[in-house]
C-alpha positions as CSV (number, residue, x, y, z in Angstrom):
1,X,0.0,0.0,0.0
2,X,2.9,2.4,0.8
3,X,4.3,1.7,-2.7
4,X,0.9,2.6,-4.3
5,X,0.6,5.7,-2.1
6,X,4.1,6.8,-3.1
7,X,3.3,6.2,-6.8
8,X,0.1,8.3,-6.5
9,X,2.0,11.2,-4.7
10,X,4.6,11.2,-7.4
11,X,2.1,11.3,-10.2
12,X,0.1,14.1,-8.4
13,X,3.3,16.2,-8.3
14,X,3.8,15.5,-12.0
15,X,0.4,16.8,-12.8
16,X,0.7,19.8,-10.6
17,X,4.0,20.8,-12.1
18,X,3.2,20.1,-15.7
19,X,-0.5,20.2,-16.3
20,X,-1.8,23.3,-14.7
21,X,-4.0,24.3,-17.6
22,X,-7.6,23.2,-18.3
23,X,-6.5,20.7,-21.0
24,X,-4.5,17.9,-19.4
25,X,-2.1,17.2,-22.3
26,X,1.6,16.7,-22.0
27,X,3.8,19.5,-23.4
28,X,5.9,19.0,-26.5
29,X,9.6,18.1,-26.0
30,X,12.4,15.8,-26.9
31,X,10.4,12.9,-25.3
32,X,8.0,13.0,-28.3
33,X,10.6,11.2,-30.4
34,X,10.0,8.1,-28.3
35,X,6.2,8.1,-28.6
36,X,5.3,5.2,-30.9
37,X,1.7,6.2,-31.5
38,X,1.0,7.3,-35.1
39,X,-0.1,10.8,-36.1
40,X,-3.0,9.3,-38.2
41,X,-5.0,6.1,-37.9
42,X,-4.4,5.2,-41.5
43,X,-0.7,4.4,-42.3
44,X,1.3,2.9,-45.2
45,X,4.0,0.3,-44.7
46,X,7.5,1.6,-43.9
47,X,9.7,-0.8,-45.9
48,X,9.8,-3.8,-48.2
49,X,11.2,-6.7,-46.3
50,X,11.3,-9.2,-49.2
51,X,10.1,-9.6,-52.8
52,X,10.0,-12.6,-55.1
53,X,10.5,-12.8,-58.8
54,X,7.5,-11.5,-60.7
55,X,6.9,-8.5,-58.5
56,X,7.6,-5.0,-60.0
57,X,7.5,-1.5,-58.5
58,X,6.8,-2.9,-55.0
59,X,8.5,0.2,-53.4
60,X,5.7,2.3,-54.7
61,X,3.4,0.8,-52.1
62,X,5.2,2.6,-49.4
63,X,3.6,5.8,-50.5
64,X,0.3,4.5,-51.8
65,X,1.5,3.9,-55.3
66,X,1.0,1.0,-57.7
67,X,2.8,-2.4,-57.9
68,X,2.3,-5.4,-60.1
69,X,2.4,-9.2,-59.4
70,X,2.5,-12.2,-61.8
71,X,1.1,-15.6,-60.9
72,X,2.6,-17.3,-57.8
73,X,4.6,-14.2,-56.8
74,X,4.8,-12.6,-53.3
75,X,6.3,-9.9,-51.3
76,X,6.5,-8.9,-47.6
77,X,5.9,-5.4,-46.2
78,X,7.3,-4.1,-43.0
79,X,5.2,-1.6,-41.0
80,X,8.2,-0.7,-38.8
81,X,6.8,-1.7,-35.4
82,X,3.9,-3.6,-33.9
83,X,0.6,-2.4,-35.4
84,X,-3.0,-3.7,-35.5
85,X,-6.1,-3.1,-37.4
86,X,-7.7,-3.4,-40.9
87,X,-5.9,-3.7,-44.2
88,X,-7.3,-2.0,-47.3
89,X,-6.1,-2.1,-50.9
90,X,-7.2,-1.2,-54.4
91,X,-7.1,-3.6,-57.4
92,X,-6.1,-2.0,-60.7
93,X,-7.4,-2.9,-64.2
94,X,-5.6,-6.2,-64.1
95,X,-6.8,-8.4,-61.3
96,X,-7.7,-12.1,-61.5
97,X,-7.3,-15.1,-59.3
98,X,-6.8,-14.7,-55.5
99,X,-4.7,-12.5,-53.3
100,X,-3.8,-13.8,-49.8
101,X,-2.6,-11.9,-46.7
102,X,-0.4,-13.5,-44.0
103,X,0.6,-11.7,-40.8
104,X,3.6,-12.0,-38.6
105,X,4.9,-10.2,-35.5
106,X,8.5,-11.5,-36.0
107,X,10.6,-12.1,-39.2
108,X,11.1,-15.6,-37.9
109,X,7.5,-16.4,-38.7
110,X,7.1,-14.8,-42.1
111,X,5.6,-17.2,-44.6
112,X,2.5,-18.3,-46.4
113,X,0.6,-18.7,-43.1
114,X,0.1,-16.2,-40.4
115,X,1.8,-16.7,-37.0
116,X,-0.3,-18.5,-34.4
117,X,-3.1,-16.9,-32.5
118,X,-5.4,-19.9,-32.6
119,X,-4.3,-23.3,-33.7
120,X,-4.1,-22.9,-37.5
121,X,-4.4,-19.2,-38.5
122,X,-3.5,-19.7,-42.2
123,X,-3.9,-16.6,-44.5
124,X,-6.8,-14.3,-45.4
125,X,-7.8,-14.9,-49.0
126,X,-9.4,-12.3,-51.3
127,X,-11.0,-12.8,-54.7
128,X,-9.3,-10.2,-56.9
129,X,-11.8,-8.0,-58.8
130,X,-10.6,-5.3,-61.3
131,X,-10.9,-1.6,-60.4
132,X,-12.2,-2.4,-56.9
133,X,-11.4,-1.1,-53.4
134,X,-11.2,-4.0,-50.9
135,X,-11.2,-3.7,-47.1
136,X,-10.7,-6.6,-44.8
137,X,-13.8,-7.1,-42.7
138,X,-13.6,-6.2,-39.0
139,X,-13.9,-9.9,-38.0
140,X,-10.7,-10.7,-39.9
141,X,-8.6,-7.7,-38.8
142,X,-5.3,-8.6,-37.2
143,X,-4.8,-7.3,-33.7
144,X,-1.0,-7.5,-33.6
145,X,1.5,-7.8,-36.4
146,X,4.5,-6.0,-38.0
147,X,5.0,-7.9,-41.3
148,X,2.4,-8.5,-44.0
149,X,3.0,-11.1,-46.7
150,X,1.0,-10.6,-49.9
151,X,0.6,-13.6,-52.3
152,X,-1.0,-13.9,-55.7
153,X,-2.3,-16.9,-57.8
154,X,-2.6,-14.8,-61.0
155,X,-1.6,-11.5,-62.5
156,X,-2.6,-8.6,-60.3
157,X,-2.0,-4.9,-60.2
158,X,-2.7,-3.2,-56.8
159,X,-2.2,0.2,-55.1
160,X,-3.2,2.2,-52.0
161,X,-2.4,-0.7,-49.6
162,X,-2.8,0.8,-46.1
163,X,-3.6,-0.1,-42.5
164,X,-6.3,1.5,-40.4
165,X,-5.6,1.3,-36.7
166,X,-8.7,0.2,-34.8
167,X,-7.3,0.4,-31.2
168,X,-8.1,3.3,-28.8
169,X,-11.4,3.9,-30.6
170,X,-12.4,6.7,-28.1
171,X,-9.3,8.8,-28.8
172,X,-9.2,11.3,-31.6
173,X,-5.4,12.0,-31.3
174,X,-3.5,8.8,-30.5
175,X,-0.4,10.7,-29.5
176,X,-2.2,13.1,-27.1
177,X,-0.7,11.6,-23.9
178,X,-1.6,13.2,-20.6
179,X,1.7,12.2,-19.0
180,X,5.2,12.0,-20.3
181,X,8.6,10.6,-19.3
182,X,12.1,11.7,-20.1
183,X,15.6,10.9,-18.8
184,X,19.2,10.9,-19.9
185,X,19.0,7.1,-20.6
186,X,17.6,6.5,-24.1
187,X,16.8,2.8,-23.3
188,X,14.7,3.7,-20.3
189,X,12.8,6.3,-22.3
190,X,12.1,3.6,-25.0
191,X,10.9,1.2,-22.3
192,X,8.5,3.7,-20.8
193,X,7.0,4.7,-24.2
194,X,6.9,1.1,-25.4
195,X,4.8,0.2,-22.3
196,X,2.4,3.1,-23.1
197,X,2.1,2.0,-26.7
198,X,1.5,-1.6,-25.7
199,X,-1.5,-0.5,-23.5
200,X,-2.8,1.5,-26.4
201,X,-2.7,-1.6,-28.7
202,X,-4.5,-3.5,-26.0
203,X,-7.4,-1.1,-25.8
204,X,-9.9,-2.4,-28.4
205,X,-13.5,-1.8,-29.5
206,X,-16.0,-3.7,-27.4
207,X,-17.4,-5.9,-30.1
208,X,-14.0,-7.2,-31.4
209,X,-13.0,-9.8,-28.9
210,X,-11.5,-13.1,-29.9
211,X,-14.3,-15.6,-30.5
212,X,-14.7,-18.6,-28.2
213,X,-14.6,-21.5,-29.0
214,X,-11.7,-20.9,-31.3
215,X,-12.2,-21.6,-35.0
216,X,-10.4,-24.7,-36.4
217,X,-8.9,-22.6,-39.2
218,X,-8.3,-18.8,-39.2
219,X,-9.2,-16.4,-36.4
220,X,-12.2,-14.2,-35.6
221,X,-12.6,-10.9,-33.9
222,X,-16.3,-10.6,-33.4
223,X,-16.6,-11.7,-29.8
224,X,-18.7,-9.6,-27.5
225,X,-16.4,-8.1,-24.7
226,X,-19.4,-7.2,-22.7
227,X,-19.7,-3.5,-23.7
228,X,-19.9,-1.3,-26.7
229,X,-17.2,0.9,-25.4
230,X,-13.4,0.4,-25.4
231,X,-12.0,-2.5,-23.4
232,X,-8.5,-3.0,-22.1
233,X,-7.6,-6.6,-23.0
234,X,-4.5,-8.7,-22.2
235,X,-3.1,-8.6,-25.7
236,X,-4.4,-7.3,-29.1
237,X,-3.9,-10.6,-31.0
238,X,-4.5,-13.2,-28.3
239,X,-6.2,-13.7,-25.9
240,X,-7.9,-10.4,-26.7
241,X,-10.1,-10.5,-23.6
242,X,-10.1,-9.0,-20.1
243,X,-7.8,-10.6,-17.6
244,X,-7.8,-8.7,-14.3
245,X,-4.4,-9.9,-13.2
246,X,-3.0,-8.0,-16.2
247,X,-5.2,-5.0,-15.4
248,X,-3.4,-4.6,-12.1
249,X,-0.4,-3.4,-14.1
250,X,-2.0,-2.1,-17.3
251,X,-4.4,0.2,-15.5
252,X,-1.7,2.3,-13.9
253,X,0.4,2.2,-17.1
254,X,-2.5,3.8,-18.9
255,X,-3.1,6.4,-16.2
256,X,0.4,7.7,-16.2
257,X,0.7,7.8,-20.0
258,X,-2.6,8.3,-22.0
259,X,-4.7,9.2,-18.9
260,X,-7.3,6.7,-20.0
261,X,-9.4,5.0,-17.3
262,X,-12.6,4.2,-19.3
263,X,-11.2,1.1,-21.0
264,X,-9.9,-0.3,-17.7
265,X,-13.2,0.4,-16.0
266,X,-15.1,-1.4,-18.8
267,X,-12.8,-4.4,-18.4
268,X,-13.4,-4.6,-14.7
269,X,-17.2,-4.2,-15.1
270,X,-17.3,-7.0,-17.6
271,X,-16.0,-9.4,-14.9
272,X,-17.8,-7.9,-11.8
273,X,-21.2,-8.0,-13.5
274,X,-20.8,-11.7,-14.4
275,X,-20.2,-12.8,-10.9
276,X,-21.4,-16.3,-9.9
277,X,-24.6,-15.4,-8.0
278,X,-24.3,-18.5,-5.8
279,X,-20.7,-18.6,-4.7
280,X,-19.8,-14.9,-5.2
281,X,-16.7,-15.9,-7.2
282,X,-15.6,-13.8,-10.2
283,X,-14.7,-15.3,-13.5
284,X,-11.1,-16.1,-14.4
285,X,-11.4,-13.7,-17.4
286,X,-14.0,-11.6,-19.1
287,X,-16.3,-12.2,-22.0
288,X,-16.6,-13.8,-24.5
289,X,-14.6,-16.5,-22.8
290,X,-16.1,-16.1,-19.3
291,X,-14.0,-18.9,-17.8
292,X,-15.2,-19.1,-14.2
293,X,-14.5,-20.8,-11.0
294,X,-10.8,-21.8,-11.4
295,X,-8.7,-19.0,-9.9
296,X,-8.7,-17.5,-6.4
297,X,-5.9,-15.2,-7.5
298,X,-7.8,-13.6,-10.3
299,X,-10.9,-13.3,-8.1
300,X,-8.8,-11.2,-5.7
301,X,-7.4,-9.2,-8.5
302,X,-10.9,-8.1,-9.5
303,X,-11.3,-6.7,-6.0
304,X,-7.9,-5.0,-6.1
305,X,-8.9,-3.4,-9.5
306,X,-12.2,-2.2,-8.0
307,X,-10.4,-0.5,-5.2
308,X,-7.8,1.1,-7.5
309,X,-10.4,2.5,-9.9
310,X,-12.4,4.1,-7.0
311,X,-9.3,5.5,-5.4
312,X,-8.2,7.1,-8.6
313,X,-11.5,8.5,-9.6
314,X,-13.7,9.0,-6.5
315,X,-16.6,7.9,-8.7
316,X,-19.3,7.2,-6.1
317,X,-22.0,6.4,-8.7
318,X,-19.8,3.7,-10.1
319,X,-18.9,2.3,-6.7
320,X,-22.6,2.3,-5.7
321,X,-23.6,0.3,-8.7
322,X,-20.8,-2.3,-8.2
323,X,-20.9,-2.5,-4.4
324,X,-23.2,-5.6,-4.3
325,X,-20.8,-7.5,-6.5
326,X,-17.8,-6.3,-4.5
327,X,-19.4,-7.1,-1.1
328,X,-20.3,-10.7,-2.2
329,X,-16.8,-11.1,-3.7
330,X,-15.3,-10.1,-0.4
331,X,-17.4,-12.6,1.5
332,X,-16.1,-15.3,-0.8
333,X,-12.5,-14.3,0.2
334,X,-13.3,-14.0,3.9
335,X,-14.9,-17.5,3.9
336,X,-11.6,-18.9,2.5
337,X,-9.6,-17.7,5.5
338,X,-9.1,-20.6,8.0
339,X,-8.4,-20.7,11.7
340,X,-4.7,-19.9,11.2
341,X,-5.6,-16.6,9.5
342,X,-4.3,-17.7,6.1
343,X,-6.2,-17.5,2.8
344,X,-6.7,-21.1,1.6
345,X,-6.0,-21.3,-2.1
346,X,-7.3,-24.5,-3.8
347,X,-8.4,-23.6,-7.3
348,X,-6.6,-25.2,-10.3
349,X,-5.2,-22.0,-11.8
350,X,-3.4,-20.8,-8.8
351,X,-0.5,-23.3,-8.6
352,X,2.9,-21.7,-8.4
353,X,1.7,-18.1,-8.7
354,X,4.2,-16.4,-6.4
355,X,2.1,-13.2,-6.0
356,X,-0.9,-15.0,-4.5
357,X,0.2,-14.6,-0.9
358,X,0.7,-10.9,-1.5
359,X,-2.8,-10.0,-2.8
360,X,-4.8,-10.5,0.5
361,X,-3.5,-7.4,2.3
362,X,-3.7,-5.2,-0.9
363,X,-7.3,-6.5,-1.3
364,X,-8.3,-5.3,2.1
365,X,-6.5,-2.0,1.6
366,X,-8.0,-1.4,-1.8
367,X,-11.6,-2.2,-0.8
368,X,-11.6,-0.1,2.4
369,X,-12.0,3.3,0.6
370,X,-15.1,1.9,-1.2
371,X,-17.0,1.8,2.1
372,X,-16.8,5.5,2.7
373,X,-19.4,6.6,0.2
374,X,-21.7,9.1,1.9
375,X,-25.4,8.1,2.5
376,X,-26.5,10.6,-0.2
377,X,-24.6,8.6,-2.7
378,X,-26.0,5.2,-1.8
379,X,-28.8,5.5,-4.4
380,X,-27.1,7.6,-7.0
381,X,-28.2,7.4,-10.6
382,X,-25.8,6.6,-13.4
383,X,-23.5,9.4,-14.5
384,X,-24.3,11.3,-17.7
385,X,-22.6,9.9,-20.8
386,X,-19.3,11.6,-21.6
387,X,-17.7,12.3,-24.9
388,X,-14.3,11.1,-23.7
389,X,-12.6,9.4,-20.8
390,X,-13.7,10.6,-17.3
391,X,-11.4,13.0,-15.7
392,X,-9.2,11.7,-12.9
393,X,-9.5,13.0,-9.3
394,X,-6.4,12.9,-7.3
């Protein structure tokens, strides 16, 4: 708890010293060069990683220009860093046969099939049609990749191949961080901004979770994450669902960088509101997977997350709505404490998790502030919808 208090005090000082104005946006400075977020949602590839015989003018694709492919030719484009979203391209006057797209996060997995997010991802295949703009459907977007391999079965001319980033859907400016970090160590600066960018990639639209059960071939991002709003998931490619153990770190990463708390709150709500009404236990993860009843540790992390969100926002209306779930969840924990005063962990997905002994005290410390809502707030109505993330109260 002391560590968390110290963290909050440090960030409060950061805000007081840097963000005195009405708009809480970090000032420009040399730290901006480390920010990995793009200036626009639509981007072109940065480089050509490889190209086979039969491909001409492939470099033109880096600026939206035109390239040509003969039958059974291929090339691989490099977007320069981890990206995620929807690919679009335009077929020219010559276009027949099929065009296939395979994705990879590492050059070691570049090939005719995408790297693994399910069991057999394969490639996304498109029927080539002359003079047509094609956009990959949302269900087949790729949450995380760097390399895109394009393969043809016949003669094809294409242009305007681009990527539309779908993450952080509630942000207009993806680079408008509320916090910033800078030191004389370039590596540490890169680590800080890589963490911030990772959390951005993991903040996805509410109807684009990874489907469950998993398809035998390919992948699908049309799973319901439990809300129409943004959700902070564990990873953009897989598992692409809310895991509250991950949220224990990711929530604070988002707060000190982008300032976003809406996505993390939605993640927590998706688990709290699907509590087992009989036992009071929270699911191991959020929808669409909703794996329940197998982890005491992740149950406790849900309670820690609830305490963190309330402490960081003072949102009494939210606390009032979620209090019945939290209270029942705490009873489940208390009932597992035996005569020695130790929390008895017996679930199957808690074996050899070294942090499990350290979550009991933080749970009590996190939940305690939730009990101080004034009587006037006990029957509060829902807050009015906001156009952006709720403001933080420190």
